[in-house]
N, C-alpha and C positions, 0 to 999 in steps of 0.2 A: 466349436465342436472338436472333440479329440479325434485325432487320426493316428493310425499306426501305433497304437498303445501296446507296449510290451512290458512284462515284468522279467527282469534278468535273473540269472542264477544268484546274484548278490541281493535279490529281493528289492531291487531298485526299479522304479517305474520310469520309462521314457515314452514320450509321445510328441506329436505335433499339435499345435493350436493355431491353425492358419499357417503363416510363414514361420513364426517362432517355434523353437523346440523347447520341451520341458524335461527336467529330470526331478523326480520326487523320491526322496529317501526318508525312511522312517515310517512309511506306509506300506510296508511289504505285505501285511495281512489284508490289505484292502481288496475289494472285488470291483470289477468294472462291468457295468450293466449296459445292455442295448448296443453292443458293438456289432458293426456290420461284418459280413462274412469276408469281404475283401480287405486286403492289408491296408489300403488307403481309404477305406470307407469311414465316414464319420461315426464316432462312438458316443456313448452316453455320459455316465458320471461315475466317479469313484465313491465307494461306500466303505467306511471303516468304523468299526466299533472298538472303543478303547475303554478299559476298566482300570482306573488308576486309584490306588489307595491314597489316603490323606498324606500330603507331603511328597508323593512320588511325582516324577516328571517324565515326559516323553517328548522328544524333539522331532518335529516334522520340518523338513527343509525342501523348499520348492525353488528350483533354479529355472530361469527363462532366458533365452537368447537365441542367436543364430548358430547354426550347426557348422563346424564343430565348436562348441562353446565351453567344453570342459575336458579335463583329462580323466584318468581312471580313478584318481583319488577323490574321495568325498569330503566336503567341507565338515569341519568340526564345529558344531553349533556354539560351544562355549567360546572358542577362539573368534568366531565370526561376531558374536555379541560383543566381545571385548573390543575388537577393532572398530565396530560400529559406535560403541560408546565413546571411544577415544576420538574418533573422527568428529562426532557431534560436539564433544567437549572442546575440541580445537576450533570448531566453526561457530559455536554459540557462546558468547561471554556470560559470565555469572550475573552481571547487572545487579549486584548486591546493593548498589547505591541508589536504587529506585524504591518507590513506595509499594510496589507489587512485583517483586523480583520474579516470582514463578510465572506470572502472566506476561511480564515483559520479555522473559526468555522465550516463552511460547510464541509471542508475536515476532520476535527476532528470528526464531527458527523458521517460521512460515515465510518471512521475507527472504531468508537464505535459500529456502527451497524453491522460491519463485524467481530466483536470479540465475540467468544463464551464464555459461562460461565466458561470454563476451561482456558481461556486466549489465546486460539489459534485464530489467525486472518486469514481468508481466503484471498488468493492473489487476488481473484476477486469473485463476486457473480454469475458469469455465466460460462458456459462451451462451448467449440467448436465454439466460434465466431472467424472467421479467421482474421489474421492480414492483409492478402491480399486476394482478391477474387480469386477463382480458384487455391488456393495455395496448396491444398492437405491436409496434416495432420494438425489437429487442436488439441487444448489442453484443458484439464479440470483444471481450476485454483481454484477449490473449496477446496483447501487444504492450510495448513499453512506452508509457506516457512520461514525458519529461517532467510534468508536474509531480507525478508519483515518485520518480527517481529523486527529485529534490526533497520531497517529504521524507523519503527513506534516509537520504544522506543527512538531513538535519536531525532526524531521530537518533541515528547512530552517533552523530557528533555530540548530541546532548547527553547520551549515555556513556560516552567514552569512545576513543578512536579505535576502530576495528576495521578489518578488511572490507566489510560491506560498504563502508563510507568511501574507501578508495575506489571500489568498483563503480559506485554511483557517479563519483567525480570523473572517472575515466570514461564512462559511457556518455555522459552529457558533454564532457569536453571534446570527445571525438565527433559528436554530432555538430558542435559549434565550429570545429575546424572544417568540417565538410560543407555545412550549410550556412554558417554565419548568420546574417540578419534574416535569412529565410528559414530559420529553425522551425521545424514542424512540431505540432503538439504530441505526435506519437510516431513510433517506429516499430519495426519488427525487433525481436530480442537480439538480433545480430546487427542492428543498425540500418536495415533496409527500409524501403518505403512501405507503408500500409496499403494493401490493395483497395480498389474502389469498393463501395457498397454494392451488394447484390442481394436479390431475393432468393430465399431458400424455401423449398416446399416442405418445411418442417413445422409441426404445430407448436413446438416449445412446451412449456409446462406452466400450470397456473402459478548548537553552540560550539566551538572547538578550536583546536589549534591548527595552524596553517599546514595543510598537507598537500599543497599544490606544487607539483614539479614544474619544469620549464613549459611542457605542453599545457599543463593545467593553468598556469598563469597566462599563457597566450590565449587559451580558451576564455578565461575570465575577461581579458581585454576585448576579445571579439564580442562577448556578451554586452559589455559596457558600450561598445561602439554601436551595437544594434539598438540598445536602449536609447542612446543619444539620437539616433536617426529616426526611430519609429515610435517613441513613447507616446506621441500625441495622435497616433493613428487609431482608428477603430479596431477592435479585436473581438474574439469570441469569448474571452473571459475564462475564469477558472472552471466554470461549469460548462463551457463549450456551447454557448447559445449563439444568437445572432450577433454579427459584428456590431459593436457599439462602443461608446466611450466609457468603458467600465471603470469605476473608481478604484476598485481593488487592484486592477492591472497596473495602474499608475503608482499607487501607494506602495505596492510590494516591490516594484522596481526601485523606488526611492529607498525602501528599507534595505534591499540588497546592495545598493550603492554605498550606503552608510556602513554596512558590514564589510564590504570589500575594501574600503579605504584602509582598514587595519593591515592589509597585506600589500598596500601600494609600495612600489619599489623606489619611488622618488617623490619629492615634495610637489612637483608639478602635477603628477597624476593625482595625488591626494587632493590638491586644490580643485582640479578639474572635476573629479568624481564627486566631491563634496558640493561644488557649485551646481552640478547637474541634479543631484538629489534635492538640493534646496529649491531649484527652479521647478522641478516636477511637483514638489510638495506645495509650493506657493501657488502654482497654477491650479492644482487640484483643490486647494483650499478656497480659492477665489471662485471656482466654478462648480464644485461638487460638495460643498458644505451646506447641509440643510438649514433652513432658517431657525430650526430648533437646536442647532449646534452640533448635530451628529453627522457623520458621513452618510451620503446617500448612494444608491446603487450605481448611478451613472450621471453624467453631466446633465442629462435631461430626463432622469428617472428618479423621483424623490423617495422611492421605497428603500427598505433596509435589506441587508444581505449578510449572512454569516461570514462571508469572506472578508467583510470589512473589519472583523476583529483581528485578523491575522497580522497586518502590518505592525500594529502596536506590539503584539506578542513577539514579533521578529525584530523588535528594536527600533522601529521608526520613530516612535514618540514615547516619552516617559509616561508612567502610570497616572501621574497627576495632571497630564495635559487635558484641558476641557473637552477637546474633540474625542480623546480616548474614552473618557468617562461617560460622556453623553452617548457615544455609540454603543458602548456595552450596556448602559441602562436602557436605551431605547430598544435594542435588539432583544434583551432579556424580557422586556415587557410585551413585545409584539410578536416575537417569533419563537418563543419557547413555551412549554407547558409541562408541568410535572417532571421537570428536569429532563425533558426530551427537547432537542433542538432541531429546527428546520432551516433550510437554505434561505428561502425567501417566500413571499406570499404570491401564489399563482393567480388567485382570483378571490371572490368573496366567500368561498367555501371554508369551513373549518380547516385548520392546518393539516390535521391528520387525515382528512378526506382527500386532499389534493395530492399528497405524496407521503411516503413514510418519513419518520424522523431520520435525519442524516447523522450517522454515528460520527463521522468526521467532525461535524459541527459541535457535537457534544464534547468531543475531545479537545476542541478549541476553546470552548467555554471554560473548561477547568483551568488552563494556564492563564486565561484572561482574568478570571477571578483571583488566581494566585498573584498575578501581576499587581492587583489592587490590594494585596495583603489579606484577602478574605479567605483564609485557609479552610475553614469548615465548609463554606459554599463550594470552593474549588474541589474538595474531596467528594462532596455530594455529586457533583457533575461527573467526576471521574468514576465513582463507583456505579452510578446509574448506567453509564456507557459500558463499563467493563463487564457488566452482567448481561448485556444485550448480545450474547453470542450463543452459538449452538453447543451441543453436548461435547463436541470435539474442540471447543475453544476457538472456533473460527468466526470471524466477523464478515458480514456482507456490507453492502453500501448503505442500505436502509433497514429500519426496523419498524414494522407495522404494529403500532401500539394497540390498535383495535383487535387484531387477530393474534397478537403476541407471537409474531413469527418474523424471520429474516426475509428480506426482499432483495432481489438482484443477484448478480454474479458473486461468487466467493471462491477462496478467501480474498477479500478486497484489500489490495496492497496498501493504498493510502491510509486506510483505517488502521491496519496493522502497524504502519509506520508511526502514526500519531499516538498509538497506545503507549509504546515504550518512551517516546518523546515526552509525553505528558507525565508518565511515571517518573522519569528522571527529573523533570521540572519541579514536580510537587515534592520531591525529596530535598530540594534546596530551600533554604530560608529566603523569602523574598526580601530584597533590600528596600530601604526607604524610598519613597517616590523622589525622583530626581528632576 
């Protein structure tokens, strides 16, 4: 509610809206209705009628902040627009080397806006928006997930080296220095601990070049040491479920080890990290390869999971490896429909009744098909997912194909990260299977 609203001799309105103050210029002819008689009593609303001819413009400038927040000079709208455009041009790269540069820039801009000054990127800007109506427990995604920071860093690396990559590396590296092998799945955006869960009385609603500095290299070595000590322990997996021997967790560690070998500082570390990757891969192959030749969800869970496509996409195995091809074929046959992809099968219900299609999974299918050299199919997956957004171009976690609507909190950082990552990948010609 407006309080203490006044129009000055310069025809500029000032008022309070709770604690913040506002100044509104360009609306000098507005009227204010339902204002209380007391100076500090709450007021109603501004009303302004404008009659503009074709091509004519009229600038309205609203400033919000703590008092005193401004001097006597008023902002010049054209100058403010120019500064804003320059700032965004500096912050968001052109991404012209992607197959959908406009949408990739949009996704990058969303990620930029969701990243704090400390480098922590919130998983989504909202809280408690349900993935399914009447589903019960909802989630607060206004925290920084290490998983999503990695997705964002990999996306920016795929599209070119930009400051957002450095911030992701800096944030994750700092957490590794602080917590080492006890790295947590999520933190506050300034690196603090996530508070415990609590019940609220609210209803809700229905690739790249090495950019590691000294601290970054030390953080990578801390991560390698943590993998060496803990890779065989149960964990909650990429989807944060019950602790289990998840196959993806082991394979993605091996994939990361093979990539980090490229920046090893000496031959001994290169051998050590390569041997560790080989050990993890051999053990997982012996215990988590389905009799039909594809990876299975966990050592004692024979089902499929979209996450099993990621290690090959991240370079663990070549495109023509039988395990890679069998996993992609089985996943496509069992967990996708009409070019919508799902994480895993919950029960005997049809996939779309158990949960919405996961947009992240669709954006993984595209590079997985690209990896195999099937470019038409890769672009089909990309375009299907690219279209599953709202009018503002924002993606949520899930897409309900029955109701044709987004589900869950938004904008979902990991999906916005995979979008430009995939766009950059599809712009490159896939090499022959190695």
